[in-house]
C-alpha positions as CSV (number, residue, x, y, z in Angstrom):
1,M,118.2,73.2,104.0
2,Q,117.5,75.0,100.9
3,N,117.9,78.8,100.8
4,V,114.8,80.9,101.2
5,L,114.9,84.5,99.9
6,I,112.1,86.9,100.8
7,I,111.8,90.2,98.9
8,S,109.9,92.8,100.9
9,G,108.4,95.1,98.4
10,H,106.6,97.5,100.7
11,P,107.6,101.0,99.9
12,N,107.6,102.1,103.6
13,L,107.5,99.2,106.0
14,N,107.7,101.6,109.0
15,E,104.1,102.6,108.1
16,S,102.9,99.0,107.7
17,I,100.9,96.8,110.0
18,G,100.2,93.9,107.8
19,N,103.4,93.4,105.9
20,A,105.6,94.4,108.9
21,T,103.8,91.8,111.1
22,I,104.0,89.1,108.4
23,L,107.7,89.6,107.9
24,G,108.4,89.7,111.6
25,E,106.5,86.5,112.2
26,V,108.2,84.8,109.2
27,A,111.6,85.9,110.4
28,K,110.9,84.3,113.8
29,A,109.7,81.1,112.3
30,L,112.4,80.8,109.7
31,P,115.5,82.7,111.0
32,E,117.7,81.2,108.3
33,A,115.7,82.9,105.6
34,E,117.2,86.0,104.0
35,I,114.8,89.0,104.0
36,R,115.7,91.8,101.7
37,F,113.8,95.0,102.7
38,L,113.8,97.0,99.4
39,D,112.6,100.2,101.2
40,A,115.5,100.2,103.6
41,L,118.1,99.1,101.0
42,Y,116.9,101.5,98.3
43,P,115.3,104.6,99.8
44,N,116.4,106.5,96.7
45,Y,115.3,103.8,94.3
46,Q,118.8,103.1,93.2
47,I,118.8,99.3,92.9
48,N,122.1,97.4,93.2
49,V,121.3,95.0,90.4
50,A,124.4,92.8,90.9
51,Q,123.7,92.3,94.6
52,E,120.0,91.5,94.0
53,Q,120.9,89.0,91.2
54,E,123.4,87.3,93.5
55,A,120.8,87.0,96.2
56,L,118.4,85.4,93.7
57,L,121.1,83.0,92.4
58,N,121.7,81.8,96.0
59,A,118.0,81.1,96.6
60,D,116.1,77.9,96.1
61,V,112.8,79.5,97.2
62,I,111.9,83.1,96.4
63,V,109.0,84.9,98.1
64,W,107.7,88.2,96.9
65,Q,106.0,89.9,99.9
66,F,104.1,93.1,99.2
67,P,100.9,95.1,99.6
68,F,98.7,94.8,96.5
69,S,99.0,98.3,95.0
70,W,96.8,99.2,92.1
71,Y,96.2,95.5,91.4
72,S,99.9,94.8,91.1
73,V,103.2,95.3,93.0
74,P,104.2,98.7,94.5
75,G,106.4,101.0,92.4
76,L,109.6,100.1,94.2
77,M,109.1,96.4,93.7
78,K,108.1,97.0,90.0
79,L,111.4,98.9,89.5
80,W,113.3,96.1,91.2
81,I,111.7,93.5,88.9
82,D,112.3,95.7,85.8
83,Q,116.0,96.2,86.6
84,V,116.8,92.7,88.1
85,F,114.8,90.3,86.0
86,V,116.5,91.2,82.8
87,H,117.0,89.2,79.6
88,G,120.0,86.9,80.0
89,F,119.6,86.7,83.7
90,A,116.0,85.9,84.5
91,H,114.8,84.8,81.0
92,G,116.3,84.1,77.6
93,S,118.7,81.4,76.4
94,T,121.2,82.2,79.2
95,A,118.6,82.6,82.0
96,K,119.9,81.6,85.5
97,L,116.7,81.3,87.6
98,G,115.1,78.2,86.1
99,G,113.8,75.6,88.5
100,K,113.6,77.9,91.5
101,K,110.3,78.1,93.4
102,L,108.4,81.4,93.5
103,I,105.7,82.3,96.1
104,I,103.6,85.4,95.6
105,S,102.5,86.7,99.1
106,F,100.5,89.9,99.5
107,T,98.0,91.9,101.4
108,A,95.0,93.6,99.8
109,G,93.3,96.6,101.5
110,A,89.9,95.9,100.1
111,P,87.6,93.2,101.4
112,E,87.3,89.9,99.5
113,S,83.8,90.7,98.4
114,L,85.1,93.5,96.1
115,Y,87.3,90.9,94.2
116,S,84.6,89.1,92.3
117,P,82.8,89.4,89.0
118,E,79.9,90.9,91.0
119,G,82.1,93.1,93.2
120,L,83.3,96.6,92.5
121,F,86.5,95.5,90.8
122,G,84.7,93.0,88.4
123,H,87.4,90.4,88.7
124,D,88.3,87.7,91.2
125,I,91.8,87.7,92.7
126,G,92.9,84.8,90.5
127,Q,92.5,87.0,87.4
128,Y,95.1,89.4,88.8
129,M,97.6,86.6,89.1
130,T,98.1,86.3,85.3
131,Q,101.0,88.7,85.4
132,F,102.8,86.6,88.0
133,E,102.0,83.4,86.1
134,T,103.5,84.8,82.9
135,T,106.6,86.0,84.7
136,A,107.1,82.6,86.2
137,V,106.7,80.9,82.8
138,M,109.1,83.4,81.1
139,C,111.7,82.8,83.8
140,N,111.1,79.1,84.2
141,L,110.2,79.5,87.8
142,Q,108.0,77.0,89.6
143,L,105.1,79.3,90.7
144,Q,103.5,78.0,93.9
145,E,100.0,78.8,95.2
146,P,99.8,82.5,96.2
147,V,99.3,83.5,99.8
148,Y,97.1,86.5,100.4
149,T,94.9,88.3,102.9
150,F,92.1,90.8,102.2
151,G,91.0,93.7,104.3
152,I,94.4,95.0,105.5
153,S,93.8,98.7,104.7
154,Y,95.2,102.0,105.9
155,A,91.7,103.4,106.0
156,G,89.9,103.7,109.3
157,R,92.6,102.3,111.6
158,D,91.7,102.6,115.2
159,E,93.1,100.4,118.0
160,A,90.5,97.6,117.4
161,K,91.3,97.6,113.7
162,V,95.0,97.5,114.3
163,R,94.6,94.5,116.6
164,E,92.4,92.8,114.0
165,Q,94.9,93.4,111.2
166,K,97.8,92.1,113.3
167,A,95.8,88.9,114.0
168,M,95.1,88.6,110.2
169,A,98.7,89.2,109.4
170,K,99.9,86.6,111.9
171,D,97.5,84.1,110.3
172,H,98.9,85.1,106.9
173,A,102.5,84.5,108.2
174,D,101.5,81.1,109.4
175,R,100.1,80.2,106.0
176,L,103.2,81.6,104.3
177,V,105.6,79.6,106.5
178,T,103.6,76.5,105.8
179,A,103.8,77.2,102.0
180,I,107.6,77.8,102.2
181,K,108.1,74.6,104.2
182,E,106.0,72.6,101.7
183,T,108.4,73.6,98.9
184,I,111.3,72.2,100.8
185,P,111.4,68.4,101.2
186,A,113.4,68.5,104.4
187,L,110.9,70.8,106.0
188,K,107.8,69.0,105.0
189,M,108.1,66.9,108.1
190,A,108.0,70.0,110.3
191,V,104.8,71.4,108.8
């Protein structure tokens, strides 16, 4: 089986419902996948670049799992990208990541209706994917279809909302596992 690397970019997974549930479900479904929890590894934001690059080199499929934060990745994950995806490693004439598959997987707090030309944000979710598409092109990564879920917000969480968000996150995890399996020829039969 090919190696699956999941980068958890949530800045504090202990406070998460959506991302924590997604990662827990994926870990159960794909126990051989390596999950790197950036918040636990780097609580002081001191990234071990060599270790992170080694994990990427060993991967065939890379998943970025995060909560959509100000229409991008959270700060910790952005720092990780800035420090790990450097010229000569991730891009440039001596780049080492070419040909690996990249899946962008995220939760968004706002409902889907706000992500439209008519909605509050004035853009559909696809327009926010440009940064990831450009990163994939620069790094010669094979960007797969993103996996995302709207409406997983911290606002107004009561017991019913928590149950609803956990159900949404489990559905997200199922879709992510399917997306991962579809990138790996040996696993396509198991989808």
